[in-house]
C-alpha positions as CSV (number, residue, x, y, z in Angstrom):
1,M,-8.5,-64.1,80.0
2,P,-6.6,-64.1,76.7
3,R,-5.4,-60.8,75.2
4,T,-7.0,-59.8,72.0
5,F,-6.0,-58.2,68.7
6,W,-7.5,-56.4,65.7
7,V,-5.9,-56.1,62.2
8,E,-6.9,-53.4,59.8
9,T,-5.5,-54.0,56.3
10,L,-5.1,-51.3,53.6
11,G,-3.9,-51.5,50.1
12,C,-3.3,-54.4,47.7
13,P,-3.8,-58.2,47.9
14,K,-0.1,-58.6,48.8
15,N,-0.7,-56.7,52.0
16,Q,-3.6,-59.0,52.8
17,V,-1.2,-62.0,52.6
18,D,1.1,-60.2,55.0
19,S,-1.8,-59.5,57.4
20,D,-2.8,-63.2,57.3
21,K,0.8,-64.2,58.3
22,L,1.0,-61.5,61.0
23,T,-2.2,-62.9,62.3
24,G,-0.7,-66.3,62.4
25,T,2.2,-65.0,64.6
26,M,-0.2,-63.3,67.0
27,L,-2.3,-66.5,67.3
28,A,0.8,-68.4,68.0
29,D,1.6,-65.9,70.8
30,G,-1.7,-66.8,72.4
31,L,-3.7,-63.7,71.4
32,V,-7.2,-64.1,70.1
33,P,-9.2,-62.0,67.5
34,A,-11.3,-59.2,68.9
35,A,-14.8,-58.6,67.7
36,A,-14.0,-54.9,67.1
37,P,-11.1,-52.5,67.6
38,E,-12.9,-51.1,70.6
39,G,-12.4,-54.4,72.4
40,A,-8.8,-55.1,71.4
41,D,-5.6,-55.1,73.5
42,L,-3.5,-54.7,70.3
43,V,-4.6,-52.8,67.2
44,V,-2.5,-53.3,64.1
45,V,-2.7,-51.2,60.9
46,N,-1.1,-52.8,57.9
47,S,-0.6,-49.7,55.8
48,C,-0.2,-48.8,52.2
49,A,2.2,-46.2,50.7
50,F,1.9,-46.8,47.0
51,I,0.5,-43.3,46.1
52,E,-0.4,-40.1,48.0
53,E,-4.1,-41.1,48.3
54,A,-3.1,-44.4,49.9
55,R,-0.8,-42.6,52.3
56,R,-3.6,-40.2,53.3
57,E,-6.0,-43.2,53.9
58,S,-3.4,-45.0,56.0
59,V,-2.8,-42.0,58.3
60,D,-6.5,-41.3,58.5
61,T,-7.1,-44.9,59.5
62,V,-4.5,-44.8,62.2
63,L,-6.0,-41.6,63.7
64,D,-9.5,-43.1,63.6
65,L,-8.4,-46.3,65.3
66,A,-6.4,-44.3,67.9
67,E,-9.7,-42.7,69.0
68,R,-11.7,-45.9,68.9
69,K,-9.4,-48.3,70.7
70,P,-9.4,-48.6,74.5
71,A,-6.9,-46.2,76.2
72,S,-4.9,-49.2,77.5
73,A,-4.6,-50.9,74.0
74,E,-1.4,-50.7,72.0
75,L,-1.5,-49.3,68.4
76,V,1.1,-50.6,65.9
77,V,1.6,-49.4,62.4
78,T,3.3,-51.9,60.0
79,G,3.4,-52.3,56.2
80,C,4.6,-50.1,53.4
81,L,4.1,-46.8,55.1
82,A,6.0,-48.0,58.2
83,E,8.8,-49.3,56.1
84,R,9.1,-46.3,53.9
85,Y,8.7,-43.5,56.6
86,G,9.5,-45.3,59.8
87,P,11.2,-42.7,62.0
88,E,9.4,-39.8,60.4
89,L,6.0,-41.6,60.9
90,A,6.8,-42.4,64.5
91,A,7.6,-38.7,65.2
92,A,4.5,-37.4,63.4
93,L,2.0,-39.8,65.1
94,P,2.5,-39.8,68.9
95,E,-0.8,-41.8,69.1
96,V,1.1,-44.8,67.8
97,D,3.0,-47.1,70.2
98,A,5.2,-48.7,67.6
99,V,6.1,-48.4,63.9
100,A,7.2,-51.8,62.7
101,G,8.7,-52.3,59.3
102,F,8.8,-55.5,57.3
103,G,10.0,-58.5,59.2
104,V,9.5,-56.9,62.6
105,P,7.5,-59.0,65.1
106,V,4.1,-57.5,65.9
107,T,2.9,-58.4,69.4
108,L,2.1,-56.9,72.8
109,G,4.9,-55.8,75.0
110,P,7.3,-52.9,75.8
111,S,9.9,-54.0,73.2
112,Q,7.5,-52.7,70.6
113,R,7.4,-49.1,71.9
114,R,8.4,-46.5,69.3
115,E,11.5,-48.2,67.9
116,S,11.5,-50.5,64.9
117,P,14.0,-53.4,65.6
118,V,16.1,-55.1,63.1
119,P,14.0,-57.5,60.9
120,A,13.7,-60.8,62.6
121,F,11.8,-62.9,60.1
122,D,10.6,-63.0,56.5
123,L,6.8,-62.8,56.2
124,L,6.9,-64.7,52.9
125,N,7.6,-68.0,54.6
126,L,5.5,-67.7,57.8
127,P,2.5,-70.0,58.3
128,R,-1.0,-68.5,58.1
129,P,-4.3,-69.2,59.8
130,A,-7.1,-71.1,58.1
131,P,-9.0,-68.8,55.7
132,A,-12.7,-68.0,56.1
133,A,-13.3,-67.9,52.3
134,P,-12.9,-70.7,49.8
135,W,-10.2,-68.7,48.0
136,A,-6.9,-67.2,49.2
137,Y,-4.0,-65.1,48.0
138,V,-0.6,-66.7,47.9
139,K,2.4,-64.4,47.6
140,V,5.2,-66.1,45.7
141,A,7.8,-63.4,45.8
142,E,8.6,-60.1,47.5
143,G,10.2,-57.0,45.9
144,C,10.8,-56.0,42.3
145,D,13.8,-55.7,40.0
146,R,12.2,-53.3,37.5
147,A,12.8,-49.5,37.5
148,C,9.5,-48.1,36.3
149,G,9.7,-44.3,36.3
150,F,6.6,-43.8,38.5
151,C,7.1,-46.5,41.1
152,A,8.8,-46.3,44.5
153,I,8.1,-49.9,45.5
154,P,11.7,-51.2,45.0
155,S,12.9,-48.5,47.3
156,F,11.1,-50.0,50.3
157,R,10.2,-53.5,49.2
158,G,13.7,-54.2,47.9
159,R,14.8,-56.4,45.0
160,Q,12.8,-59.4,44.0
161,R,13.2,-62.5,46.3
162,S,11.3,-65.5,45.1
163,R,10.2,-68.3,47.4
164,S,11.0,-71.9,46.7
165,I,8.3,-73.8,44.8
166,A,8.3,-76.4,47.6
167,S,7.4,-73.7,50.2
168,I,4.7,-72.3,48.1
169,L,3.2,-75.7,47.4
170,A,3.3,-76.5,51.1
171,E,1.3,-73.4,51.8
172,V,-1.2,-74.3,49.0
173,E,-1.7,-77.8,50.4
174,G,-2.4,-76.3,53.8
175,L,-5.0,-73.9,52.3
176,A,-6.6,-76.7,50.3
177,A,-6.9,-78.8,53.4
178,G,-8.7,-75.9,55.0
179,G,-11.3,-75.7,52.2
180,V,-9.7,-73.4,49.7
181,R,-10.8,-74.1,46.1
182,E,-9.1,-71.1,44.4
183,V,-5.6,-69.8,44.9
184,V,-4.7,-66.4,43.6
185,L,-1.0,-66.0,43.0
186,V,0.4,-62.5,43.6
187,A,3.7,-60.7,43.5
188,Q,5.0,-57.3,42.4
189,D,6.2,-58.9,39.1
190,L,4.6,-62.3,39.0
191,A,5.8,-63.5,35.6
192,S,9.4,-63.0,36.7
193,F,9.1,-65.5,39.6
194,G,12.3,-67.4,39.9
195,R,14.5,-64.8,38.1
196,D,15.8,-62.6,40.9
197,G,18.3,-59.8,40.2
198,G,18.6,-60.9,36.6
199,R,19.8,-64.4,37.6
200,G,18.1,-67.7,37.3
201,D,15.3,-69.0,35.2
202,R,11.6,-67.9,35.3
203,R,9.7,-70.7,37.0
204,I,6.2,-69.3,36.9
205,V,4.9,-72.0,34.4
206,P,6.0,-75.0,36.5
207,L,4.6,-73.3,39.6
208,V,1.2,-72.7,38.0
209,E,1.1,-76.3,36.7
210,S,2.0,-77.6,40.2
211,V,-0.6,-75.4,42.0
212,A,-3.3,-76.4,39.5
213,R,-2.8,-80.0,40.5
214,R,-3.7,-79.1,44.1
215,V,-6.7,-76.8,43.9
216,D,-9.6,-76.4,41.5
217,R,-8.8,-72.9,40.4
218,V,-5.5,-70.9,39.9
219,R,-5.6,-67.2,39.2
220,L,-2.7,-64.9,38.4
221,L,-2.5,-61.2,39.2
222,Y,0.0,-58.6,38.0
223,L,1.6,-59.9,34.7
224,Y,4.2,-57.7,33.0
225,P,3.3,-57.8,29.3
226,S,6.8,-58.5,27.9
227,D,7.0,-61.7,30.0
228,L,3.6,-63.1,28.8
229,T,5.1,-65.9,26.8
230,D,3.2,-68.5,24.7
231,E,4.1,-71.1,27.3
232,L,2.7,-69.0,30.2
233,I,-0.5,-68.2,28.2
234,D,-1.1,-71.9,27.6
235,A,-0.4,-72.7,31.2
236,I,-3.0,-70.1,32.4
237,C,-5.6,-71.3,29.9
238,A,-5.0,-74.9,31.0
239,T,-6.0,-74.1,34.6
240,G,-9.6,-73.4,33.5
241,V,-9.3,-69.8,34.7
242,P,-8.3,-67.8,31.5
243,Y,-8.1,-64.5,33.4
244,F,-5.3,-62.1,32.3
245,D,-4.4,-59.3,34.6
246,L,-2.0,-57.3,32.5
247,S,0.1,-54.4,33.9
248,L,0.0,-52.2,30.8
249,Q,-0.1,-48.6,32.4
250,H,-0.6,-46.8,29.0
251,A,-0.7,-47.4,25.2
252,S,1.4,-44.5,23.8
253,R,4.9,-45.7,22.9
254,P,6.6,-42.4,23.6
255,L,4.9,-42.1,27.0
256,L,5.7,-45.6,28.0
257,R,9.3,-44.9,27.3
258,R,9.1,-42.0,29.6
259,M,7.7,-44.4,32.1
260,R,10.6,-46.7,31.5
261,R,8.2,-49.4,30.4
262,W,8.1,-51.9,27.5
263,G,5.6,-52.1,24.7
264,D,2.9,-50.0,23.0
265,G,-0.7,-50.3,22.1
266,D,-0.2,-52.2,18.9
267,R,1.9,-54.8,20.6
268,F,-0.6,-55.2,23.4
269,L,-3.5,-55.6,21.0
270,R,-1.7,-58.3,19.1
271,R,-1.1,-60.2,22.3
272,I,-4.6,-59.8,23.5
273,D,-6.0,-60.9,20.1
274,D,-3.7,-64.0,20.2
275,I,-5.0,-64.9,23.6
276,R,-8.6,-64.5,22.5
277,R,-8.0,-66.9,19.5
278,R,-6.7,-69.5,21.9
279,A,-9.3,-68.9,24.6
280,P,-12.5,-67.1,23.4
281,E,-13.8,-67.1,27.0
282,A,-10.7,-65.3,28.3
283,A,-11.3,-62.3,30.6
284,F,-8.9,-59.3,30.8
285,R,-8.1,-56.6,33.3
286,S,-5.6,-53.8,33.3
287,N,-4.8,-50.5,35.0
288,F,-3.7,-47.2,33.4
289,I,-2.0,-44.1,34.7
290,V,-3.5,-40.8,33.6
291,G,-1.5,-37.5,33.7
292,Y,2.0,-38.9,33.8
293,P,4.5,-36.1,33.2
294,G,4.6,-35.2,29.5
295,E,1.3,-36.9,28.6
296,T,0.0,-35.0,25.6
297,E,-3.4,-34.9,24.0
298,D,-2.0,-37.3,21.3
299,D,-0.9,-39.7,24.1
300,H,-4.4,-39.5,25.6
301,D,-6.1,-40.1,22.3
302,R,-3.9,-43.2,21.8
303,L,-5.0,-44.5,25.1
304,L,-8.7,-43.9,24.3
305,D,-8.3,-45.6,21.0
306,F,-6.5,-48.6,22.7
307,V,-9.2,-48.9,25.4
308,A,-11.9,-49.0,22.7
309,A,-10.0,-51.5,20.5
310,A,-8.8,-53.8,23.4
311,D,-12.4,-54.2,24.7
312,L,-11.1,-55.3,28.1
313,D,-13.6,-56.7,30.7
314,W,-12.2,-54.5,33.5
315,C,-10.0,-51.4,33.7
316,G,-8.8,-49.2,36.4
317,F,-7.7,-45.6,35.7
318,F,-5.5,-43.7,38.2
319,A,-4.2,-40.2,38.4
320,Y,-0.5,-40.0,38.4
321,S,0.9,-39.5,41.9
322,E,4.4,-38.0,42.3
323,E,6.6,-40.3,44.4
324,Q,9.7,-39.0,46.1
325,G,12.9,-40.4,44.8
326,T,11.4,-41.8,41.6
327,Y,12.6,-41.0,38.1
328,A,9.3,-39.4,37.2
329,A,9.6,-36.9,40.0
330,R,12.4,-35.2,38.1
331,L,10.5,-35.0,34.8
332,D,9.0,-31.8,33.4
333,G,5.7,-31.6,31.6
334,R,3.3,-31.7,34.6
335,V,-0.3,-32.2,33.6
336,A,-2.8,-29.8,35.2
337,P,-5.1,-31.5,37.8
338,A,-8.2,-30.3,36.1
339,L,-7.1,-31.8,32.8
340,V,-6.3,-35.1,34.5
341,R,-9.8,-35.2,36.0
342,E,-11.2,-34.6,32.5
343,R,-9.2,-37.4,31.0
344,L,-10.1,-39.8,33.8
345,A,-13.8,-39.0,33.3
346,E,-13.5,-39.6,29.5
347,L,-11.8,-42.9,30.0
348,G,-14.2,-44.0,32.7
349,E,-17.2,-43.3,30.6
350,L,-15.7,-45.2,27.7
351,Q,-14.9,-48.3,29.8
352,D,-18.3,-48.2,31.6
353,G,-20.0,-48.9,28.2
354,I,-17.5,-51.7,27.4
355,T,-18.0,-53.4,30.7
356,A,-21.7,-53.1,30.6
357,R,-21.8,-54.6,27.1
358,H,-19.6,-57.5,28.3
359,R,-21.9,-58.2,31.3
360,D,-25.1,-57.9,29.4
361,A,-23.8,-60.4,26.8
362,L,-23.6,-63.1,29.5
363,I,-27.3,-63.0,30.2
364,G,-28.7,-66.4,29.3
365,S,-25.4,-68.2,29.4
366,V,-24.5,-71.0,31.8
367,V,-21.3,-70.5,33.8
368,E,-19.4,-72.2,36.6
369,V,-19.1,-70.2,39.8
370,L,-17.4,-70.6,43.1
371,V,-19.7,-69.7,46.0
372,D,-17.5,-67.4,48.1
373,A,-20.1,-66.5,50.7
374,R,-23.9,-66.8,51.3
375,G,-25.5,-65.4,48.1
376,V,-22.1,-64.4,46.6
377,A,-20.2,-66.2,43.9
378,R,-17.7,-65.6,41.1
379,S,-17.0,-67.1,37.7
380,H,-13.5,-67.2,36.1
381,R,-14.2,-63.6,34.9
382,E,-14.2,-62.0,38.3
383,A,-11.1,-61.7,40.6
384,P,-12.0,-61.6,44.3
385,E,-12.3,-58.2,45.9
386,I,-11.5,-56.5,42.6
387,D,-14.1,-57.1,40.0
388,G,-17.9,-57.7,40.1
389,I,-19.6,-60.7,41.6
390,V,-22.4,-63.1,40.6
391,S,-25.3,-62.9,43.0
392,V,-26.7,-66.5,43.6
393,P,-29.5,-68.0,45.7
394,P,-28.5,-67.9,49.4
395,E,-29.1,-71.6,49.8
396,L,-26.2,-72.5,47.6
397,P,-23.4,-74.1,49.7
398,V,-20.4,-71.9,50.4
399,G,-17.2,-73.3,49.0
400,E,-18.7,-75.3,46.2
401,L,-18.4,-75.0,42.4
402,M,-21.8,-74.8,40.8
403,M,-23.4,-74.3,37.4
404,V,-25.7,-71.3,37.2
405,T,-27.6,-69.6,34.5
406,I,-27.0,-65.8,34.3
407,T,-30.4,-64.1,34.5
408,G,-29.5,-60.4,34.8
409,A,-26.8,-57.8,35.1
410,A,-26.7,-54.9,37.5
411,G,-23.7,-52.6,37.2
412,P,-20.6,-54.8,37.4
413,D,-22.5,-57.6,39.0
414,L,-24.4,-60.5,37.5
415,E,-27.4,-62.4,38.8
416,G,-27.6,-66.2,38.5
417,R,-29.9,-69.0,39.3
418,L,-29.1,-72.6,39.9
419,R,-28.9,-75.0,37.0
420,P,-29.3,-78.6,38.2
421,P,-27.5,-80.8,39.0
422,A,-25.4,-79.3,41.8
423,P,-22.7,-79.3,43.0
424,L,-20.9,-79.4,39.7
425,R,-17.9,-81.3,41.0
426,S,-16.2,-82.3,44.2
427,R,-13.1,-80.8,45.7
428,V,-10.0,-81.6,43.7
429,L,-6.9,-82.5,45.6
430,S,-5.4,-84.4,42.8
431,P,-2.9,-85.9,42.8
432,P,-3.5,-86.8,46.4
433,V,-1.6,-84.4,48.7
434,R,0.9,-86.2,50.8
435,G,0.7,-85.6,54.5
436,L,-2.9,-84.5,54.7
437,P,-5.2,-86.1,57.3
438,P,-8.0,-88.3,55.8
439,A,-10.6,-85.7,56.7
440,A,-8.9,-83.2,54.5
441,R,-9.3,-85.5,51.4
442,H,-13.0,-85.8,51.5
443,A,-15.1,-85.2,48.5
444,A,-18.0,-82.8,48.8
445,S,-20.8,-85.3,48.4
446,G,-23.4,-82.9,49.6
447,P,-24.0,-79.3,50.3
448,A,-22.2,-77.7,53.2
449,S,-24.4,-76.7,56.1
450,S,-22.7,-73.4,56.8
451,A,-19.9,-71.0,55.8
452,P,-16.4,-71.6,57.1
453,P,-15.5,-70.0,60.5
454,A,-14.7,-66.4,60.5
455,R,-11.2,-65.2,59.9
456,Y,-9.6,-62.4,62.0
457,P,-11.7,-59.3,61.8
458,P,-11.9,-58.0,58.2
459,S,-10.6,-54.6,57.4
460,A,-13.1,-51.8,56.8
461,G,-10.7,-50.2,54.3
462,D,-9.0,-53.0,52.3
463,K,-12.0,-54.7,50.6
464,K,-12.2,-52.1,47.8
465,A,-14.2,-53.4,44.9
466,A,-13.9,-51.7,41.6
467,S,-16.4,-48.9,41.0
468,A,-19.3,-49.7,38.8
469,F,-17.3,-50.5,35.7
470,G,-14.0,-48.9,35.0
471,R,-12.4,-47.9,38.3
472,V,-11.4,-44.3,38.4
473,E,-9.3,-42.7,41.1
474,A,-8.0,-39.2,41.2
475,S,-5.6,-37.9,43.8
């Protein structure tokens, strides 16, 4: 009987890509997915270590799975927590059989016990199994060359390493052949793709254009505002998914300088207004840190004013988390936790009203949606697993692009009904993708009879949708 595995993924979409590729290696080793961790021979936790809350969740998940797995099963921790705290983590968690940093093979066997071998491969360029959903994340680079004051990612993810466009397109073509209609490009600093260590040219625009010729939808996550050029804006709008996920972090110029970040609220507003003039249907998301050392009442008021003026569709607000070894950890001006919670609540309440107004304004409109799963769809305004959804009739075929009329709004989610004719358009693999079998080039001439086959067991902890409107998290 084949040995079985279970993967639990925590953290950001980039971790989900890593889990997909680790799953591919385990499938290649002859392992098969388990129905639950209780029935697995190998349990893998792909951990997150971005902030203290994420580290606590990772450790709690490891301890929970240690109790649930069979006594004979092996438990492996990989991901950011393993890379950042490898030996310390192994000593603190005797329940774990192996702590495997980035690039370390994850499989059954005694070689995995306790030690973390030298990296043997780069997850970026590994194959991945066919996805279950009609969308997929594609990670185009690893690491980051920036030195933001609050962020420890470069210390354990390393400097930026961009993939070749050819390798990315090969992955996209494979995903498209498996039924993917939307590709979500991710990286720590997506707009800097191609310029590694301050050398080379940014190649994000030709990459976006090339991917857009292979799938129906291209979405970009994590754009640093200073790199949002006119050319990149035009390329994003040309994909038909004018969705702008901007890494702003704050609006106060003095505080952004303490964060070692570029820009200020006025610059951000001018750029957002310029995008809206070009693409009135554009949707915007950003995240903001609250309680960064030295944040004054004036800084907070500037952020409140910015959030009101920017009128973004989606916002996340996060309490500052002190990270060992970062520039911010040495700063004075700590903000009292009670005051941070008060500021988070104020921002969340403001954004709740903005998002509610945006969602209500869509009632009666006709939008194109991608049906992700039975009864669940998204328009260009909703990123998967992050924003709201569009609830649709359960008979709509999964994996098809449909036109629906929005009939209601409930929290961050919309309700839609079919607007004939359907489906709106067939799969786009244009220009024809070389090397694909004829079956992969079919046009969807009729509704699919069922959803695609299930992927490896989904994580209980990684599918974290935003809270009702503005996501608020306090440590």
